[in-house]
matplotlib code that plots the C-alpha trace (Angstrom):
import matplotlib.pyplot as plt

x = [32.8, 31.2, 32.0, 30.1, 27.1, 27.0, 26.9, 23.3, 22.1, 19.7, 18.9, 15.1, 13.1, 9.4, 7.4, 4.3, 1.3, 3.2, 1.6, 3.8, 3.5, 4.4, 6.4, 5.6, 8.3, 11.8, 11.9, 9.0, 5.5, 4.7, 3.0, 0.2, 0.3, -2.7, -1.7, 0.0, 2.4, 4.3, 5.5, 2.0, 1.4, 1.4, 4.8, 3.5, 0.3, -1.3, -0.9, -0.9, -0.3, 2.7, 1.5, 4.7, 8.5, 9.7, 13.4, 15.9, 14.8, 11.4, 7.9, 4.4, 1.8, -2.0, -3.1, -6.7, -8.3, -8.5, -4.6, -3.3, 0.3, 2.4, 2.2, 5.9, 8.2, 11.8, 12.4, 13.6, 10.1, 8.5, 8.2, 7.0, 3.7, 4.3, 1.6, -1.6, -4.0, -5.3, -5.3, -7.5, -5.7, -4.6, -5.0, -3.3, -5.7, -7.8, -6.0, -7.1, -5.7, -2.9, -1.8, -3.2, -5.2, -9.0, -10.0, -13.3, -14.7, -17.9, -18.8, -17.8, -17.8, -16.7, -15.4, -12.8, -10.9, -7.1, -4.5, -1.9, 0.4, -1.9, -4.7, -7.5, -8.1, -11.1, -10.5, -13.1, -12.9, -13.3, -14.2, -12.7, -13.8, -11.2, -8.9, -8.3, -7.3, -9.5, -11.0, -8.5, -8.5, -8.3, -8.2, -11.6]
y = [5.4, 4.9, 1.2, 0.7, 2.6, 0.6, -2.7, -1.9, -0.1, -1.9, -1.0, -0.3, 0.3, 0.3, -0.1, 1.8, 0.0, -1.3, -0.9, 0.9, 2.1, 5.7, 7.1, 10.7, 11.7, 10.2, 10.0, 10.7, 11.0, 14.3, 15.9, 13.4, 11.5, 12.7, 10.5, 11.2, 8.3, 8.5, 4.9, 3.7, 6.1, 4.6, 4.8, 3.9, 4.9, 3.2, 1.1, 3.5, 2.8, 4.1, 6.3, 7.5, 7.3, 10.9, 10.3, 7.7, 8.2, 10.0, 8.5, 9.9, 8.1, 8.0, 9.6, 10.1, 13.5, 14.5, 14.3, 17.9, 16.9, 16.8, 13.3, 13.0, 11.2, 10.1, 6.3, 6.2, 7.2, 4.2, 0.5, -2.1, -3.9, -7.6, -10.2, -10.3, -9.8, -6.3, -4.7, -1.8, 1.5, 3.7, 7.2, 10.2, 12.2, 14.9, 18.2, 21.9, 24.5, 25.3, 21.6, 20.6, 17.3, 17.8, 15.5, 15.7, 13.5, 11.7, 9.8, 9.4, 5.7, 5.4, 7.3, 6.4, 7.9, 7.7, 9.0, 11.6, 11.8, 12.4, 13.9, 12.1, 12.8, 12.0, 10.5, 9.7, 7.1, 9.1, 7.7, 10.1, 11.0, 11.1, 8.7, 5.0, 4.2, 2.9, 5.0, 6.7, 7.7, 11.5, 13.8, 15.5]
z = [-16.6, -20.0, -19.9, -16.6, -17.9, -21.1, -19.2, -18.0, -21.1, -23.4, -26.9, -27.3, -30.4, -30.9, -34.1, -35.2, -33.6, -30.6, -27.2, -24.5, -21.0, -20.3, -17.4, -16.9, -14.5, -14.4, -10.7, -8.3, -9.6, -7.8, -10.8, -11.0, -7.7, -5.7, -2.8, 0.4, -0.1, -3.4, -3.0, -3.8, -6.8, -10.3, -12.0, -15.5, -17.3, -20.2, -22.3, -25.3, -28.9, -30.8, -33.7, -35.2, -34.8, -34.7, -34.6, -33.3, -29.7, -29.9, -30.3, -30.7, -28.7, -29.1, -25.8, -24.7, -25.6, -21.9, -21.6, -21.8, -22.4, -25.6, -27.1, -28.1, -25.6, -25.3, -25.5, -21.9, -20.7, -22.5, -21.6, -24.0, -23.1, -22.9, -23.5, -25.6, -22.7, -22.6, -19.2, -18.3, -19.1, -16.3, -17.7, -16.4, -14.2, -15.8, -15.3, -15.0, -17.4, -14.9, -14.8, -11.4, -11.2, -10.9, -8.1, -6.2, -3.4, -4.4, -1.3, 2.4, 3.1, 6.7, 9.7, 12.3, 15.2, 15.3, 17.7, 16.7, 19.6, 22.6, 20.6, 18.9, 15.2, 13.0, 9.6, 6.9, 4.1, 0.8, -2.6, -5.3, -8.8, -11.6, -9.8, -10.6, -7.1, -4.3, -1.5, 0.9, 4.5, 4.9, 7.9, 8.6]

ax = plt.figure().add_subplot(projection="3d")
ax.plot(x, y, z, "-o")
ax.set_aspect("equal")
plt.show()
């Protein structure tokens, strides 16, 4: 079994000063995905700069001050940023002390009627604060 696992395994190593993307959950992003559809939630956040190599497989990242998570991550949760063009950072959402994302609606942009079975339902297009995504349709 080890032979088959090693065929897909790649050796990764980062240097201090490299830019990497951070995967917060190994599978579904339920902890920071504030969307109904987890398929559309961001899988990687960042890019963040590597500050220090802690051990052979652990790295300390320079996270924003609003991130309330420990800044040391396993190498399997990191992906190297390729290219010189700097993309805007997707920061983890601002969290409350109990770890829940702080998300507030700022504006109602539109309203529509949809059918749920035989009953009509009202939905509103909401612009959110503390989220990098576009406006979403929510039940009213």
